[in-house]
C-alpha positions, -999 to +999 in steps of 0.1 A: -095-043-133-115-072-119-135-071-086-137-103-066-165-108-040-160-127-009-177-161-012-208-164+010-217-196+028-251-213+029-279-200+051-293-224+076-319-223+104-310-230+141-334-237+169-319-235+204-341-246+233-339-266+265-350-298+248-328-299+218-306-281+193-317-285+157-302-272+124-318-274+089-309-262+054-334-256+026-326-255-011-345-247-043-344-276-069-362-285-101-388-303-080-394-273-057-382-264-022-363-292-006-350-299+029-314-310+020-297-312+054-309-318+090-294-326+123-306-325+160-291-333+194-306-332+229-296-302+250-276-309+281-291-297+314-289-260+324-271-248+292-303-232+279-327-216+305-362-202+295-352-204+259-320-183+262-284-194+261-268-198+295-235-214+285-222-201+251-191-224+252-212-257+253-239-244+229-212-231+205-194-265+205-227-283+199-236-260+170-202-268+154-209-306+158-243-301+142-228-284+112-205-314+107-232-339+115-256-324+089-229-322+063-233-284+058-204-271+037-182-247+057-147-251+043-147-223+017-170-200+037-187-203+071-225-208+070-249-180+080-271-191+108-306-176+114-318-182+149-351-179+168-354-161+201-382-168+225-411-144+224-410-137+262-375-122+259-386-096+232-407-066+240-432-059+212-459-033+208-483-022+181-483+016+175-511+031+154-498+060+132-514+080+104-506+066+069-480+085+049-461+097+080-425+110+070-397+085+080-380+110+103-413+117+122-422+080+123-387+072+138-393+099+165-427+084+173-415+048+175-384+058+195-405+077+220-429+046+223-398+025+230-386+049+257-421+048+273-427+010+271-394-009+270-387-020+306-349-015+304-327+014+293-331+021+256-293+024+253-291-013+262-316-025+236-315-035+199-346-019+183-364-025+150-399-018+137-419-024+106-451-010+090-479-036+086-498-025+055-525-051+059-537-033+091-546+000+074-580+013+084-601+045+088-608+057+123-641+071+135-626+106+130-619+099+094-581+095+097-564+067+078-541+048+102-518+018+100-502-003+127-464-003+132-449-032+151-420-023+174-396-049+189-368-045+214-344-070+229-315-066+254-281-063+238-267-088+263-290-115+248-278-107+213-242-107+225-247-143+239-257-154+203-227-136+188-204-154+213-220-188+205-216-182+167-180-172+171-172-204+191-191-225+165-172-209+136-204-197+119-218-163+109-248-150+129-276-140+105-311-129+112-325-131+147-363-139+145-389-136+172-405-170+178-441-161+170-431-141+138-411-171+126-443-193+131-464-168+111-438-169+082-438-207+083-476-210+083-477-185+054-452-205+033-471-238+041-504-223+028-522-220+062-528-182+059-545-162+032-555-126+024-592-133+033-596-111+064-602-142+085-589-141+121-566-170+128-551-180+162-517-198+163-507-216+195-470-226+196-464-249+226-426-246+230-404-263+256-402-233+279-433-213+271-464-211+249-468-183+222-504-172+216-508-151+185-539-137+167-532-132+129-552-116+101-538-114+065-504-125+078-501-096+103-498-102+141-527-083+158-521-097+193-492-117+207-485-131+242-462-156+258-471-176+289-445-195+309-463-229+305-448-254+281-436-289+275-411-286+304-440-276+327-459-307+315-429-330+319-421-317+354-457-322+365-457-358+352-423-365+368-436-353+402-468-374+399-451-406+388-419-401+408-397-405+378-369-383+362-377-354+338-361-372+309-383-403+315-415-382+318-407-364+285-401-397+267-436-408+278-454-379+261-458-394+226-476-424+243-500-402+264-535-399+250-553-368+265-587-372+248-611-400+246-610-433+265-583-437+292-553-458+286-551-494+299-516-488+314-521-472+348-490-450+345-500-437+311-535-430+325-521-411+354-498-392+331-527-383+309-547-369+338-517-347+348-513-336+312-550-327+309-546-304+340-515-286+326-530-283+291-562-271+306-542-242+322-527-235+288-561-235+271-575-212+298-546-187+290-556-190+253-592-182+261-582-153+284-560-139+257-589-141+232-613-124+257-588-096+263-584-090+226-622-089+222-624-063+249-601-041+228-613-049+192-649-059+197-668-091+193-645-108+167-647-145+156-617-168+154-621-190+124-594-216+133-567-225+159-534-237+144-513-257+168-475-262+165-444-267+186-430-296+207-463-300+226-480-313+194-463-347+200-491-354+224-518-376+208-552-359+202-541-325+213-562-308+187-594-326+198-587-316+234-583-279+227-611-278+202-634-293+228-623-268+254-625-237+232-653-248+208-632-236+179-620-257+149-584-267+158-557-283+136-521-295+141-501-279+113-475-296+090-450-270+081-433-295+057-463-302+036-450-281+006-413-291+011-396-322-003-382-342+026-373-379+031-401-395+052-375-412+075-357-380+082-385-363+102-414-385+114-450-371+109-456-367+147-425-344+150-431-321+120-451-295+139-422-292+163-400-276+135-425-248+126-403-221+141-370-231+126-385-235+091-399-199+094-365-186+105-348-201+074-376-189+050-369-157+031-395-131+042-401-121+006-409-156-006-441-163+013-475-163-004-490-139+022-467-110+032-454-113+067-435-091+091-397-089+088-380-076+119-342-076+123-330-077+159-293-083+149-288-049+132-258-039+154-223-054+160-217-070+194-207-049+223-172-064+225-147-071+197-131-105+192-104-094+169-071-106+182-036-116+169-026-086+148+009-091+135+035-063+130+056-064+099+090-049+099+110-042+068+148-036+069+167-019+041+204-028+037+224-003+018+258-016+007+287+007+001+302+006-033+334+024-041+329+045-072+353+068-092+330+098-088+330+095-050+347+129-042+326+150-066+295+135-051+307+144-016+312+180-026+278+181-042+263+166-010+280+192+012+265+220-010+231+204-008+234+202+030+242+239+032+212+248+010+189+226+031+203+242+063+196+277+050+160+267+041+156+251+075+168+283+092+143+303+072+113+281+078+121+274+115+129+311+124+103+329+104+078+310+083+069+282+108+063+305+138+040+326+116+021+296+104+019+283+140+004+316+152-021+314+123-029+277+132-033+286+169-058+313+160-076+289+137-078+263+164-092+289+188-119+297+162-126+261+156-129+254+194-153+284+197-173+271+168-175+236+184-188+251+217-214+270+198-224+239+178-226+219+210-248+245+226-270+245+196-271+207+197-280+208+234-308+233+227-321+211+199-321+180+222-338+201+249-364+213+224-370+177+212-374+165+248-399+193+255-418+185+224-420+148+234-431+158+269-457+181+254-470+152+234-472+130+265-490+158+284-514+164+255-523+127+256-528+128+294-549+160+292-569+149+261-575+113+271-579+121+308-569+088+325-572+090+363-537+076+368-531+092+402-562+074+415-550+042+399-516+045+417-535+050+450-556+018+442-524-002+435-509+010+468-540-001+487-543-035+468-506-045+473-504-073+500-476-072+526-445-091+516-448-081+479-424-056+463-436-034+434-407-022+412-425-007+383-459+005+372-465+008+334-495+029+323-506+025+287-539+035+271-566+019+292-543-007+308-519-008+337-491-033+343-476-038+378-442-055+379-423-066+410-411-096+430-423-118+458-413-150+476-448-164+478-468-168+445-500-165+466-492-128+472-491-123+434-525-140+430-539-118+458-526-087+441-544-097+408-576-105+427-575-072+447-569-051+415-597-068+397-621-061+425-612-024+428-637+004+419-619+014+386-599-016+375-611-049+360-598-080+340-568-083+362-545-113+353-511-125+361-494-118+328-461-136+335-439-150+363-402-159+364-379-172+391-346-154+397-324-184+391-292-164+389-297-146+422-323-161+446-344-190+433-370-183+460-378-149+445-405-148+418-406-119+394-441-112+381-462-090+359-499-083+366-520-065+340-555-049+345-575-023+326-597+006+334-634-001+339-656+012+310-668+047+317-639+058+340-624+088+322-612+123+330-630+124+364-615+100+389-644+110+413-667+088+391-657+057+412-657+050+449-681+078+460-718+087+454-722+113+427-745+133+406-737+137+369-752+169+354-753+166+316-758+201+303-747+228+278-741+265+279-768+273+253-795+253+272-819+276+291-834+248+313-798+238+322-793+273+336-824+268+358-809+236+373-776+252+382-788+272+414-803+240+428-771+221+421-751+248+438-773+247+469-771+209+469-733+210+468-732+230+500-756+207+518-741+173+506-705+183+501-692+155+523-715+128+509-719+134+472-696+144+443-713+168+418-698+166+383-709+189+355-704+173+320-707+193+288-729+172+264-712+188+234-677+176+245-665+145+226-645+135+257-679+127+274-692+107+245-687+073+263-706+086+294-735+099+273-738+065+257-734+046+290-763+065+307-783+068+275-785+106+276-805+118+247-817+152+258-805+179+283-806+187+310-803+151+324-793+144+360-779+109+369-778+099+405-752+072+412-743+054+444-708+047+457-707+014+438-713+030+404-750+019+402-776+042+387-801+050+415-823+076+397-823+097+365-841+130+358-846+142+322-855+178+317-863+204+344-896+199+363-888+220+394-866+216+424-887+190+443-877+159+421-840+168+424-841+170+462-861+137+464-835+119+441-806+134+462-821+120+495-825+086+478-789+084+466-776+096+500-797+070+518-784+042+495-747+053+501-753+055+539-768+020+540-738+006+520-713+022+544-701-003+571-709+008+606 
């Protein structure tokens, strides 16, 4: 017996964006890795919006033309196409877990994280996750932990790529996230190494900009901002009163650093470009500061630039001057054989993502993350045209000399069959039917019992997950009820909040508004609240399909340091009593505190903090508590007014109380 395998077509990379559609094919040769086929076409207006396919019919037809134009063989077997999806359309999250966690338990943890953080029903998402071994570390409590990256994308987006591939006559392969494809391309080109250096990649795409912090090939922080080449082109078009296509064609001639151009139009375009790129650079700086607030005072060794924005002259000098960090425009083709005339040097950085998509994850020098968002079949089947085959049998009558004996034998056989039929139909079959009915009853009963057991198991798993969540809330002690009150107070009129996502020390407010100024006011109000800080507009997006006036937004802020299990530690004068049960002077302080509570109950919040409790470790460090008892007197703005160490009688306590009450009254508006 011989087994024949279905022939597999070549694997190619496909980049679909609002500026162009590009297809490439790489091949190993004796000389090394070689770019053997390449084709690109400009994208018609409105068929790709915000990096996603809006018209599968047109895009599919263009992909089929690109396959023919590039000369990719497809007659014997259709090519497999790896695509890149924009980072802003994929929800990603890093989840720290103990090393060596069993796969079943890891799957439960990751699934629960997805349920908690994915902003759409989990049944409507394609999920995948991967362990990042290069992030393994030992926590302060001595537990070895490793980061797991979780990614989720809506199935409707995946289905649009399936429809496009079906129309194009190709096979849909791996779906890569834009910033992960960039990391794989940078690793293959030799820009990354296993040297623990922190590298920042900035991919200025047509529709957005991906900001990514990478160490040892692993993404530690990723963010997409809706500022890209289209934003730059639209700004120049408005300033010069020209079409978008004309403004985009001017970009390679625009110099944004150094002496101004002699041409007045180019000089004006350069000024507009510096403004937009300044906004992008500010977002890069804010992303770095946010990461530092989480990871400590880290140092970025180098900024690597890629994407369509790199066609601007002297972009690296401009960003290096703004960030004061060494900056370089990458060449993803520097280790690939390619004809010089096929891709000009100024356009090489544009193809960083697509080269990462077509690169085998296991072939890079530095290991990279391999996520597969195309793990499931599309929601609708395209199988049509099944044919029915009918077979007719013609029996010809032939006269034979033994016809009558055969008839007699046939009659006898019919009588025997009739007797057997009577036996089975009247006796044996009814008996078997009764037995079968009883068996079906038993099976149905067993199914009900099994279903009840399954429901009990699901209820138990749900209760277990809820317990984990409650444990986290109780142990970490975040004042979320007070946070929700702050959000309600800070929301301007005319702005609708749809969702509030609480995660760790951060809170994200998502909603919609007609006026972008309302969104900015919300971010400013949250940043100025007593317990929130570092408030930024994380993303905005217009509802093009429903009402173009409406802007969807996401605003992110984080808890101020020191705000923990006691929401009363902000917005009201308070006295913090750091003590312990075994401390004799602490017991002498308690009667005075109880008397003070009755006298100043409406003006001062009294909080007793156990100095031996690890949950109060941050407050001990903040107020430099080195011995007990220690009393900290804090005004309603969170400022330390007075501090008493040890017990020296009741008089100093009453004096300090009068002082903090007087400060709070002076700060209260009349």
